[in-house]
PALO-866587 format. One line per 10 residues: number of its first residue (from 1); their letters; for each residue x negated, y, z of C-alpha. Coordinates in steps of 0.02 Angstrom, whole numbers, padded with zeros to 5 digits. Layout:
BEGIN
NUM = a = X/Y/Z ~ ...
END
This chain:
BEGIN
1 = mktptyitpl = -00004/-00004/00001 ~ -00075/00160/-00051 ~ -00111/00291/00102 ~ 00002/00434/00092 ~ -00073/00599/00077 ~ -00020/00757/00175 ~ -00034/00934/00123 ~ -00057/01067/00251 ~ 00060/01215/00221 ~ -00058/01376/00173
11 = klrplgflsh = -00071/01496/00299 ~ -00067/01681/00247 ~ -00077/01824/00359 ~ 00054/01984/00325 ~ -00019/02112/00196 ~ -00023/02249/00359 ~ -00171/02147/00440 ~ -00265/02117/00271 ~ -00428/02234/00285 ~ -00586/02220/00175
21 = qslspiilsf = -00637/02075/00277 ~ -00474/01985/00224 ~ -00556/01985/00052 ~ -00659/01840/00103 ~ -00652/01661/00035 ~ -00470/01573/00067 ~ -00507/01411/00132 ~ -00365/01257/00067 ~ -00349/01118/00167 ~ -00279/00940/00153
31 = rshnkngryq = -00262/00800/00240 ~ -00262/00615/00192 ~ -00265/00460/00286 ~ -00414/00357/00274 ~ -00420/00152/00296 ~ -00436/00182/00480 ~ -00282/00274/00505 ~ -00362/00451/00535 ~ -00329/00611/00462 ~ -00474/00669/00339
41 = kiccqtdpnp = -00477/00853/00307 ~ -00542/00913/00146 ~ -00585/01101/00122 ~ -00608/01203/-00030 ~ -00655/01379/-00059 ~ -00621/01498/-00183 ~ -00789/01585/-00184 ~ -00935/01497/-00153 ~ -01029/01622/-00094 ~ -00930/01727/00050
51 = tdsssstekl = -01071/01838/00106 ~ -01106/01898/-00075 ~ -00926/01929/-00094 ~ -00891/02023/00065 ~ -01036/02154/00019 ~ -00977/02161/-00158 ~ -00819/02213/-00102 ~ -00883/02353/00020 ~ -00996/02408/-00109 ~ -00853/02443/-00229
61 = ieelgladve = -00736/02510/-00095 ~ -00894/02634/-00065 ~ -00901/02671/-00270 ~ -00733/02709/-00272 ~ -00719/02822/-00125 ~ -00856/02920/-00197 ~ -00782/02913/-00379 ~ -00625/02996/-00278 ~ -00714/03143/-00195 ~ -00815/03184/-00353
71 = ttqaagssid = -00656/03205/-00442 ~ -00575/03314/-00321 ~ -00717/03414/-00314 ~ -00717/03438/-00495 ~ -00516/03479/-00510 ~ -00543/03595/-00358 ~ -00696/03684/-00458 ~ -00574/03680/-00633 ~ -00405/03761/-00525 ~ -00541/03897/-00447
81 = aripeypsks = -00610/03944/-00611 ~ -00440/03961/-00690 ~ -00376/04088/-00537 ~ -00424/04259/-00579 ~ -00496/04354/-00433 ~ -00366/04479/-00360 ~ -00417/04662/-00350 ~ -00483/04743/-00199 ~ -00385/04864/-00093 ~ -00513/04997/-00159
91 = inrqialvst = -00471/04978/-00319 ~ -00292/04978/-00298 ~ -00323/05146/-00215 ~ -00385/05222/-00360 ~ -00256/05141/-00484 ~ -00123/05232/-00388 ~ -00199/05385/-00373 ~ -00235/05386/-00554 ~ -00061/05344/-00597 ~ 00026/05498/-00474
101 = laavglfiat = -00100/05631/-00564 ~ -00038/05564/-00725 ~ 00138/05568/-00678 ~ 00111/05755/-00585 ~ 00018/05798/-00747 ~ 00150/05739/-00865 ~ 00298/05830/-00758 ~ 00205/05977/-00746 ~ 00175/06000/-00949 ~ 00348/05950/-00981
111 = rldlgvslkd = 00436/06056/-00861 ~ 00315/06209/-00877 ~ 00269/06186/-01067 ~ 00095/06279/-01040 ~ 00066/06392/-01177 ~ 00244/06474/-01187 ~ 00220/06653/-01110 ~ 00338/06813/-01098 ~ 00237/06889/-01222 ~ 00291/06750/-01356
121 = ltavalpyee = 00472/06780/-01304 ~ 00437/06968/-01333 ~ 00346/06939/-01511 ~ 00489/06847/-01582 ~ 00642/06959/-01495 ~ 00737/07046/-01595 ~ 00751/07238/-01561 ~ 00893/07293/-01441 ~ 00974/07412/-01577 ~ 00968/07282/-01724
131 = amsngkptvv = 01044/07148/-01608 ~ 01205/07262/-01571 ~ 01235/07290/-01751 ~ 01220/07134/-01853 ~ 01383/07053/-01797 ~ 01304/06899/-01693 ~ 01317/06854/-01523 ~ 01163/06891/-01407 ~ 01069/06848/-01253 ~ 00980/07009/-01171
141 = efyadwcevc = 00858/06968/-01048 ~ 00803/07096/-00927 ~ 00632/07054/-00877 ~ 00434/07107/-00802 ~ 00269/07045/-00818 ~ 00234/07029/-00632 ~ 00416/06932/-00629 ~ 00352/06757/-00572 ~ 00529/06677/-00624 ~ 00535/06742/-00783
151 = relapdvykv = 00363/06665/-00812 ~ 00422/06511/-00737 ~ 00576/06516/-00857 ~ 00497/06563/-01009 ~ 00450/06382/-01101 ~ 00644/06342/-01062 ~ 00700/06505/-01127 ~ 00588/06474/-01280 ~ 00649/06303/-01334 ~ 00839/06364/-01337
161 = eqqfkdrvnf = 00797/06511/-01440 ~ 00692/06404/-01571 ~ 00872/06298/-01570 ~ 01001/06436/-01600 ~ 00898/06574/-01662 ~ 00976/06578/-01817 ~ 01159/06605/-01753 ~ 01118/06699/-01591 ~ 01022/06851/-01572 ~ 00876/06849/-01433
171 = vmlnvdntkw = 00830/07019/-01348 ~ 00699/07066/-01218 ~ 00692/07223/-01130 ~ 00554/07258/-00991 ~ 00650/07344/-00840 ~ 00462/07441/-00809 ~ 00494/07517/-00967 ~ 00593/07697/-00918 ~ 00664/07675/-01124 ~ 00797/07552/-01026
181 = eqeldefgve = 00861/07668/-00887 ~ 01034/07662/-00960 ~ 01056/07492/-01001 ~ 00994/07442/-00815 ~ 01137/07549/-00767 ~ 01262/07496/-00897 ~ 01222/07303/-00849 ~ 01214/07324/-00658 ~ 01020/07244/-00637 ~ 00980/07227/-00483
191 = giphfafldk = 00874/07070/-00475 ~ 00766/06984/-00636 ~ 00778/06886/-00725 ~ 00947/06969/-00783 ~ 01028/06862/-00919 ~ 01180/06957/-01009 ~ 01268/06844/-01134 ~ 01365/06947/-01273 ~ 01495/06901/-01399 ~ 01492/06965/-01591
201 = kgneegnvvg = 01570/07125/-01533 ~ 01437/07175/-01398 ~ 01551/07136/-01256 ~ 01494/07047/-01099 ~ 01552/06881/-01064 ~ 01457/06844/-00905 ~ 01272/06862/-00840 ~ 01145/06739/-00755 ~ 01018/06840/-00610 ~ 00868/06731/-00575
211 = rlprqyflen = 00802/06566/-00566 ~ 00943/06441/-00671 ~ 00944/06252/-00743 ~ 00914/06268/-00916 ~ 01070/06158/-00959 ~ 01159/06306/-00908 ~ 01075/06428/-01005 ~ 01091/06312/-01155 ~ 01268/06290/-01133 ~ 01293/06476/-01111
221 = vdalargeas = 01206/06495/-01268 ~ 01302/06361/-01362 ~ 01465/06423/-01306 ~ 01412/06607/-01383 ~ 01355/06518/-01549 ~ 01510/06422/-01557 ~ 01620/06585/-01538 ~ 01699/06533/-01360 ~ 01797/06654/-01297 ~ 01710/06596/-01131
231 = ipharvvgqf = 01558/06547/-01061 ~ 01546/06393/-00935 ~ 01428/06489/-00802 ~ 01484/06659/-00817 ~ 01414/06710/-00656 ~ 01266/06605/-00573 ~ 01138/06693/-00467 ~ 00981/06613/-00404 ~ 00816/06652/-00332 ~ 00756/06814/-00415
241 = ssaearkvhq = 00634/06953/-00401 ~ 00708/07117/-00359 ~ 00722/07251/-00488 ~ 00665/07393/-00365 ~ 00493/07328/-00385 ~ 00500/07408/-00559 ~ 00468/07587/-00490 ~ 00303/07545/-00446 ~ 00267/07489/-00610 ~ 00358/07601/-00734
251 = vvdprshg = 00275/07650/-00898 ~ 00350/07768/-01025 ~ 00332/07687/-01212 ~ 00496/07721/-01306 ~ 00422/07649/-01479 ~ 00451/07466/-01370 ~ 00598/07380/-01384 ~ 00545/07256/-01246
END
């Protein structure tokens, strides 16, 4: 009768307990009965040299770990190379200062239109007598060279004049010129600049004294040009210079229309 052979089940440890030492050779055990009725243990190894296998395994792990570190460092260097450096606080302050100065300069240039003066307005103005006789509506400005508000408004007045000069007369009368004493009394000029808006027959429809928004001036002149019965801003008083100061600066120049 044949001797029965018993195979001992393979004992496996859970994966959680595996370490690099668990990679050592697995021993398979077989037991069989010999003729004497005793069990005979037969063992086989998956690796004939477990020491070399353990060393190779540890070496592989070390090489893999080093490769991971080198890859991580290379990736970090690549990311750092792509990220631009942020500007310093000093550079930010310089940029902010330059932007502010540019904005202020643009505002001043737009608001004041540097280069336009009262002399420019006087040079293109019509003589008073001619304006009263050509059948067009008229804007009369009473001004003085020493009047700060007059100088400030000169660019705005000039722009409106250029837009309506073919339909509206623009006259400049210098309050320092004694020639215009009668007109000063007639229009009741007490502060300058004083703008009188006259229809085509010479009748006053309204007046504006002192600093005024350009839009007010534009709307009044537009109403005159279209022949409206009234102007939208018939009586406006802003910051002005007193006309009494003209007595200190009076000049006699009957030939001048300004």
